[in-house]
N, C-alpha and C positions, 0 to 999 in steps of 0.2 A: 231638553236643551241644557237644563241645569246640570244633569249628570254628565253630559258630554263635556261641558265646560270644566267640571271638576276633574274628569279624567285627563283632559288636555293639559290642565294646569299641573297635575301630578306628573304627567309625562315630561313636560318641559322642565319641571324641577329635577326629575331624575336625570334628564339629559345634561342639565347644567352641572349637577353633582358629579356625573360621570366624567364630563370634560374637566372639571376642577381637579379630579384625581390624576389627570394626565397633563399637568402643567409643564410646558417647555419654555425655558428662558435661555436664549442662545446669544452669544457674542460672536460677531463676524468681522474680520479685517483681513487684508491681504498679508501673505506671509513675508513678502519683500516689497519695499518701496524705495524710491530714489530720494536722496536728501534734497530738500527744497521743493519737492512736488507734493501736492495735496492728495489725500486718500480718505476713505470713509471708514468709520468705526460704527457698526450698526448693532443695536440690541433689539432682539425680537422676542415677544411674549405672545402666547396663544390664548390668553385670558384677559378679562378686564383687570387691570392692575393699577397700582398707585405707589407713590413714594419711591421713585427710582433714585438710587444712590450710586453714583459712579466714583471710582477711586481717583485719587490725584494722579495726574499724568505729567510729571515734571520733565520728562524726556521728550515731550511732544508739545507743539504749539497748537492750541485749540482755536481754530479760525471761526468755527460756527457750531451751534448746537446747544442743546438737542432740539432737532426738529421732529415733531411727532406726527405720525400718519397711521391710519387704520384701514383695514380691508376685510370685507366679508365676502364669502363665496358659498355657493351651493351647487352640488353635483348630484345628478340622478343617473345611476348606472344600474340597468336591469331592475328598475323599480326600487332600488335602494337609494335613499336620500342621505347625503353626507353634508355637513356644514363645517366651515372653517372660519376662524376669526383670528386676525393677527394685528398686533400693535408694534410699530417700529419706532425706535428712538435713534436718530442719526446724528453723528458728530463728524465735522470736517476737521481733520488733523494734518499736521505737517511735521516731519522730522528734519532737523537741521544738522545733527551730528551723526556720522556713520557709526554703526554698532548694532548690537542685538539687545532689544528691550522687551520687558514683560509688563503688560498692563494687568493689574490685579483684578480679581473678580468683582463684578457689580452685583447689587442686590435690588430686589423689588418685592412688593407685598401684594399677594393675591388672597382675598377673603381672610385677612388676618394672619396669614402664614407668610413667612419670609422665604424667598427663593434666591439662590445665587447662581451666577453664570460661571463658566470656566475662565481661567486666566488666558490672556491672548499674548502670544509672542510674535514680535514684528522685528524683522531685520531691515535696518536702514542702510542702503547701499550708497557708496560715494558717487558723486556725479561723474559723468564722462570726462576723461582727461582731454577729449577733443570737443570742439563746439558741436552742439546738436542742431539738427534741422527740425522742422515742424513734423509732428507725427503724421503718418499716412492715414488716409481716410478709413474709418471703421476699425482702427487698431491702435493700441498704445505702443506699438513698436516704432522706434525712431528710424528715420531714413536719412542717410547722408548722400545728397546728390553728387557731392564731390567724389564719392567712393565708387560710383559706377556711372556708366553712360546709359543711354536708352536700351542698348542691346547687350549690355554686360553687367554682371554683378560681381563685386570684388569678393575675395575669399575671406576678408575680415567682416563681411556683412552677414554671411550665412555659412556655417560649416558644421561638421560632425566631430565631436571630441570623444576620445576614448580614455577611460580612467580605469586603473587596476588598483585593487586594494593592497596587493603585494606584488613585488617583482622577484623576490627571492623566497622560495618555499621548499618544503620537503615533498617527496612523493605522496600523493593522495591528500595533500593539504588543500583546503578550499581557497579559491581566489574569486573575488567578486569583480566581474567585468561589466562596465556600464558604457553604453553608447548613448550620448546625449546630443541633441540638435540645438545649436545656438543660432539665433536669428535677430537681426535688426531691421529686417524688411518685412513687408506684408506677404506672408506665405499663403499661397492659394491652394497648394496641393502637395502631398508627399507621394511620389510615384513608386516605381519598382525599386527594390533594394536587393543587394547581394551581400550577405554577411559571411564571414569566414566559416570554414567547416570544422575548425578546431581539431586538427589531427593530434594524436597522442594525448588527448584529454577525454575524460568522462565528463559530459556536459549535462547540466540541468538548468533549463530556462526558468526564470522567475516570472510568474504571472503578474501582469501589470493591469491596473484599472483602466478599462477602455475610456472612462470619462475623466481621466486625470487632467488637471489644469496645467496651463503654462505657468512657469515661475520665473521671476526676475532674478538674474545673477550677474554679479560684477566680475568680469574676467578680462585680464590684460588691459586694464584701464578703461574698459567700455562696459556698459550695461546691456545685457542681452535678455530676450525672452527665450527660455529654455524648456525643453520637454524631453523626457527619457524615451528613447526609441526601443532599446532592448537592454535586458540585464540577464547575465548568465552567471552560474556558479561553475567554475572549472576545477577539475580534479586531475592533476598531471599523473599519467600512468607510467612514466619512466623518468629517470634522472637525466641531467644534461641541460643543454640550452634548447629550449622549445620556442618555436616561432609561431606567432599568430598572424595569419595572412591578412593582407589588406582587402578592402571591399569598396563598394560604391553605392550611392543612393541617388535617385532622381528626385529633384524638387522643382516645383513651378512657383515662381515669385511674381508678385504684381508690383510694377514700378510706375511712377508717374511719368508722363511724356511732357516734353517742353514745347511741343508744337502748338500753335494757336489756330483756332478754327473760326470760320465765319458764322458757325451756328451759335446762337446766343446760349443755348442749353449746354453746349460743350465748354463754353467759356465760364459759365456759372459753376458747373461741376468740374472737378479735376478729371483729366483723361488718364487712363491707365493702360499699360500693356503687360501681357503675361510673358515672362521669360523663363525658359527651361534651363535649369542649372544642374550639372552633374557634380555631386559632392563626394569627395574621397573619404573612405573609412580607413584611418591609419592602421598600420601594422604595429606589432609589439613583440618584445622578446622577454621571456621569463627564464630565470636560472633556477633549475630544480635540483636540490641536493638529494642524494640517495639516503634511504633510511639507514641509521647506524647498524653496524654489524653486531652479531651476538644477540639476535632476537630470541626471547625465551620460546620454549616449545609451546605450540598451540597458537602462535601468531598467524593470523590469516589476512593481514592487510588492513586492519581497522586503524584509522588515523583520526584523532580528534580528542574530545573530552567526553567520557562516558561514565555511566553508573550501571551497576548490575544488581538486580533484585530478584529474589526467589521466594516462593511461599508454598507450603504444603497444606492440603485440605485437612488432614488429620494425622496424628502420630500413633493412634491405636485404632485398629479396625478388625473386622472379622474376615476370615478367608472367603474369597469370591466376592468381596466388596470392593467397589471402585475407589481408587485413590487418584487425586488430581494434584499435579505439581506444575506451577507456573514460573517461567523464567522470563525476565524482561531486561532488555538493554535500552537505555535512553541516554540522551545527551546531544552533542553537536559534533558533526564530522561527516565522513563518507558513509552515512547510515545505510544507503541503498546497497552498498557492497558489504555491509557487515553481516557476519553469520552469528546467530545466537548459539551459545554453547549447547552441546548435545548432552542430555542426561543419560547415564547408564544405570539401568535398574538391575536388581539382583536376578539371578537366573530363574528363580521360582515365580517371577512376575510376568504375566502376559501384558504386552504393551500394544497400543493401537496407534493409528496414524495421528500425529500431533496436529493441533489446530494453531494456525499462525494468525497474528493480527498486527498489521503495520499502520502506524500513524506518523507519517513523515511529511514535513512541509519545508519548502525551499523559500528563503527570504534573504534580505540584504545582510542579515547577520549569519548566514550560512544555512546548511541543512540541519534542522532540528526535529526532534520527535522521539519515537520509540519503536522497537520491534519486540514482540512478545510471542512466546510459544507455550501452549498448554498441553501437557502430557497427561494421558489417562492410563493407569496401570492397575492390574488386578492380581493380587497375591493368591496363589492356589493352595498354599500350605501354611500352617501356623508356625510361629517362631519369631525370633527377634532378628530384624534385618537392618542393614545400614545402606542408605543411598549416598554414594560417594559424591563429593563436590565436583562441579564442572568449572573449568577455568576459562576466563576470557582475557586475552592479551591484546593490548592496543598500544599505539605510539602516540604520545602527547607532544605535538610540535611546539607548544609553548614552553613546557618543561624540558623538551628535547631529550626524552627518555621513555623507555618502555615501562608500562605499568600492567600489573596482573591483578585481576579481580576474580573472585571465586564465589560460587553459591554456598549456601549453608550445608553442613553435614546433617542429614536427617536420620534419626533412629526411629524405626517403625516396628511396632509390636502388633503381630497378627495372631488372633485367637482362632482356634478351631482348625480343622483339616478339610481339604476338598476331597470329594469322592474319588476313589482310585479308578473307578470305571467311567469317569466323566469324559465325554468326547473331547479331543484336542482340536483346536481351531488351526487349520493349515494342513500341510502335507504330513502324511503318516506312512510308515512302512507297511505295505499291504500284507495282511495275514499274520501279523505279529502283534501279540499283546503281552501284558505283564506276566500272566500266568504261564504262558509258553516259555518266556525267558527264564522264569524261576525253575521250570521243570525240564530245562534243555538237557540236563545230564541223564535223564531217564531214557533218552533215545538209544543209548548204547547198552546192549544186553550182554551178560556174562555168558561164556561158553558152557553149554550143558555137558557135564562129565559123567553122568550116570549111564548104565547099560553097557553091554558088550558089543563090540563091533564084529560082524560076521563077514569074513573074507572068503571069497571063492575065486578060483582060477578057471577062466574059460579060454579055450584055444580057439583062434579065429579060423573057421573053415571056409570063409568066403574070400580069401585072398585072391585078387585078380578078377573077381566077379564084378558084375554091374553094380551090385550093392556096395561093393568095396569102393568103386570110383564115386558113386553117389555120396558116400559118407564124407568124401573130400569136397565135392562140388556144392552140396547143399549148405554146409556150414559156411563156406566161403561166400556164397550168394547172400545168405542171411547176414553175414558180417558186413558186406558192402551196403546192403539196404539199410541196415541199422546205422552204419556210419553216415550215410546220406541223410537219414532222418535226424540223427543227432546234430549234424551240421546245420540243417534247416532250423531246428529248434534253438540252437545256440545263437544263430543270427537274429531270430525273433526275440530271444531273451536279451540279447545285447542292446536292442533298441528299447531302452527303458521308457522313452516317450510314448512309444506305441503301446507298451504293456500298460502303463498308467492310463493311457487314453481309453483302452478297451475296458479296464476295470473301474473307470470313474463312475459310470452309472450304477454298477453293482454295489460299490462301496457307499455311494450316496443313498441308495435305497436302504442299505443296512443301517446307516446312521439315522435315517428317517424312522425306521422301525424302533430304534432306541428312543427317539423323540416321542413317538406315539405311546410307548410304554410309560414314559414320564408324564405324558398328558393324561393317561388313564389314572395314574396314581395321584394326580393333582400337584405334582412337583413342578411348578411353573419355571423356577430359575433353571433347573436342569433341562426342562423342555426347550426354553429359548436358547440355551447354550448348545444343546444338541442340534437344533435347527440351524443356527448360525454356522456350526461346525460342518453340517452337511452341505450347506451352500458354498462355503469357502473351500471345503475339501474337494467338492466336485469340480469347481472352476479351476482349482490349482492343478488337479490331475488331468483334466481335459485339455487345458491350455499350456500345461507344463510350465507353470510359474513358480519360481522359488519362493520360499516363505518370506525372505527379506524384501522381495519385490511385490508381495501380495498386497497391493493397495487398490483402492477404488478407481483411481485414475488409470493405473496400468491395466486393470481388468476391463475398463471401458474401452481403452485403446485396442487391446487384443481382441475383444468381441467384435469391434468394428472391422478389424482385419479379417476375421473369419466370417463376415457377412451377416452378423446378427443385426436385426432392425433396431432403430433408435428406441422404439416403444418397448421392445423386449429388454434392452439394456437398462432403460430407465426403471422398468418394473423390477428387474433383478436388484439394482442398487437400492431402490426404495424399500424392497422387502427386507434387505439386510439392515438398513437403517431402522425400520420399524421394529424388527425383532430385537436389535440391540437396545433401542429406546424402551421397549416394553419390558426388557429384562431388568432394567434398573429403575423403572418408574413405578411408584407404589400404586398408581391408578391409571388404567388404560381404558380407552373406549372400545366399542364392539369391533371396530375395524382392526384392532390389534390383539384380539383374543387369541388364545392358543389354537382353537379350531381354525380360525381364519388364517393365521400365520402358517399352520401346517399345510392347509390346502394350497395356499399360494406357493409355498416352497416346493411341494410335490409337483404342482402344475408347471412351475418354472423349470425344474430339472428335466421334465419330459419335453418341454418346448426347446430347451437348449440342446438336448440330446438329438432331436430331429434337425436342428439348425446346424450343429457342429459336426455332423457325420461327414 
């Protein structure tokens, strides 16, 4: 028992220390209050504490406080026990002068350490310019019985207000549109709503917190409880006067009845009746100015404030070594429509599909974030190369001018040379290699001039005979047959797609033989390069895909059109990715070994040949 007590004591001490490391000291108060009305300022601490020191509050009248209360609770969820302990210090305050005031942070001491809360900002609203009635039951919303009868609610008691951050903008400049509900009655339910369709605008809706609270707001001489219904960011797509259509929303309000009942309980409690009210969503007009003329070359419609960044992984590499170039556009504006500048690499660089990454967020301050593109390129030959800068042009509506940004100029030094017989990824000309191109002139032979020519004269004795006529008929027949044969062959050769389709399997096997040769020699880089070239070359010839369109997405789409199964397509794309990964990774597991990749590639080409016939 003594050991158990010691263990329990240590456990409690550990739990107390753990909780002490997670001290939370919070100040809470309403964001808006009405002048002359009481409200609460509450300080909450989740540990035993002492020496609470609150700041001076000259802008508010302290009616009561602090009143201290504590609460302990325990929860058991799936056998896990959690404890909580809170102490609250409550002040009752009242603001008498309208304005916005800040209460400085308070402090408290927990186990010898001092903790401070955050400052609290409170907006004191002026009282209603009209006399108020008593609040409705269960709500702090005021109700004026003079404003409506039992079966009607006046338009100044509940309505929808539309606010625009700007009414005069440039094309593609962001506009914040807010629909807010104002109510002085007890709202029972918000029903169906029809919001505008926003023609001629690119629209991005702002995500609102589902648990957002109601806020007090002074408007047109009265205080209302308000809540934001919808918020949009609008980007006008053309110049001129653009109209935002009207809409409507259904609301159900609860109003007190004036009738008296013989039931004692009805007389003790107020009687209420629910009234359905159709609220109009107002229309609006926005004047959109066209973008100034004389836009610089390369302008693609980006409007806002942006930054352009770029970085290169290395400035000196070996031939056949991967090089990574990252380009990032960040800022505020129509980011979803922005195009990241395209990098042009030297002709001796092999490039692959770029990787894109978008981090865009819509808020009340506009659309902010970034778009980035990562390029991977591989130089095939040694030398000194230059990657020219890429320009990004945008229009700044605040400065009312076009601005041009550019990436850095990168000088790349490549050491070594790639093998001249390395397979080329993509389409190749069938049956042509570098050696044949170099020796093309040897196809023409000179005329042999040695020796004497022996000429003899024969007189034709068969004139008019059968052999004589056959000598005309047979050559003519052979000529016609040869002409038909040449025409057929010309038609077949004219169909390059069919020629490439027929030779795809043969060329792929030839490339795989080259890969097998490198596998035997232990040259892994050349092996993976030859294997990837065989797969890409086969699919390009078989499906007639141009090199510029040879991407994984296009290949997947074309294979689906030709009836390939999802499993076969997935295996093909995965094999390509595995070979490319193994080619540049210093360590690979058994599943990415040269033998495994070779067998998978050979099997895939055979399966695709059977499927694509």
